[in-house]
C-alpha positions as CSV (number, residue, x, y, z in Angstrom):
1,M,25.7,-20.6,18.3
2,L,28.1,-20.8,21.1
3,I,29.4,-17.5,20.3
4,A,26.0,-15.8,20.4
5,V,25.4,-17.5,23.7
6,L,28.2,-16.6,25.2
7,A,28.0,-12.8,24.0
8,I,24.5,-12.8,25.8
9,L,26.0,-14.1,29.0
10,V,28.5,-11.2,29.1
11,V,26.3,-8.6,28.4
12,C,23.7,-9.7,31.2
13,T,26.5,-10.4,33.7
14,I,27.8,-6.7,32.8
15,L,24.1,-5.4,33.3
16,F,22.8,-7.2,36.1
17,A,26.5,-7.4,38.3
18,S,25.3,-4.8,40.3
19,L,22.4,-3.1,41.9
20,T,22.9,0.6,43.2
21,I,20.2,2.0,45.3
22,R,20.3,6.0,46.4
23,I,18.3,7.9,48.3
24,T,18.4,12.0,47.3
25,E,16.3,14.7,49.4
26,T,13.4,13.7,47.1
27,E,13.8,10.5,45.3
28,L,14.2,6.8,45.6
29,R,16.7,5.6,42.7
30,W,17.8,2.4,41.7
31,H,19.8,1.0,39.0
32,F,21.7,-1.9,37.5
33,G,25.4,-2.1,36.3
34,P,26.1,0.7,34.0
35,C,22.8,2.9,34.6
36,L,21.2,1.2,31.5
37,I,18.6,-0.2,33.7
38,R,17.2,2.5,36.1
39,K,14.0,3.2,38.1
40,K,13.1,5.9,40.6
41,V,10.2,7.0,42.7
42,A,9.4,10.3,44.7
43,L,10.1,9.9,48.6
44,A,6.5,12.0,49.2
45,D,4.6,8.6,47.1
46,I,6.3,6.0,49.8
47,Q,3.4,4.9,52.0
48,L,5.3,2.0,53.7
49,A,8.8,0.0,53.7
50,E,9.8,-3.1,55.4
51,S,12.8,-5.2,55.6
52,I,12.0,-8.5,54.6
53,T,13.9,-12.0,53.4
54,I,12.4,-12.9,50.0
55,K,11.7,-16.7,49.0
56,F,14.1,-18.5,47.3
57,I,12.1,-18.9,44.4
58,Y,11.5,-15.6,43.7
59,G,15.6,-15.8,42.5
60,W,17.3,-13.0,41.1
61,G,16.9,-10.1,38.1
62,I,13.8,-8.1,37.6
63,H,10.5,-10.1,37.4
64,L,6.7,-9.9,38.8
65,T,6.5,-11.5,42.2
66,L,3.4,-11.5,44.6
67,Q,5.0,-8.5,46.3
68,G,5.3,-6.3,43.4
69,W,8.1,-6.2,40.7
70,L,11.5,-7.5,42.5
71,Y,14.7,-5.8,41.6
72,N,17.7,-8.1,43.4
73,V,21.0,-9.2,42.3
74,S,22.2,-11.6,45.3
75,G,21.0,-12.9,48.4
76,F,17.4,-12.8,49.9
77,K,17.5,-9.6,51.9
78,A,15.2,-7.0,50.7
79,V,12.8,-4.0,51.2
80,A,9.7,-3.7,50.3
81,I,8.0,-0.7,49.3
82,K,4.0,0.3,48.9
83,M,3.5,3.2,47.4
84,K,0.6,5.7,48.3
85,N,-1.0,4.7,45.1
86,G,-1.3,1.4,46.0
87,K,1.5,-0.3,43.6
88,Q,4.2,-2.6,45.6
89,F,8.0,-3.1,44.5
90,V,10.9,-5.0,46.6
91,L,14.5,-3.9,46.4
92,G,16.9,-7.0,47.3
93,T,19.6,-5.2,49.4
94,D,23.0,-6.6,51.7
95,E,21.9,-3.9,54.4
96,P,18.0,-3.9,54.3
97,E,17.9,-2.8,57.9
98,K,19.6,0.7,56.7
99,L,18.0,0.9,53.5
100,H,15.0,0.6,55.7
101,E,16.0,3.4,58.3
102,A,17.1,5.7,55.7
103,I,13.5,5.7,53.6
104,K,12.0,6.1,57.1
105,N,14.1,9.2,58.1
106,M,13.3,10.6,54.2
107,T,9.9,9.9,54.0
108,R,8.8,9.6,58.2
109,V,6.8,6.5,57.3
110,S,7.2,3.2,59.4
């Protein structure tokens, strides 16, 4: 039993050790660890992006919050993103202002 628990902890550590966020000419992409868990959205579909501080109770990982899905590995700084279709999500980052500015420059949103 102990070995199984340790194995699960090792796998989770590898999968969620880092969150990488990239902006291409057409997409906002992010993935955890070695790219097994990844998402993307078209920049043209983003309506609003803003730097925020997430609540302590939201914690880390991937889960549903009042502001949509949260993708975070550490800290409480993030960028909340609202899509034109009304969906929302939050990306945790150590540099929320930099990410917000990059999205703003690529999409011309506030």
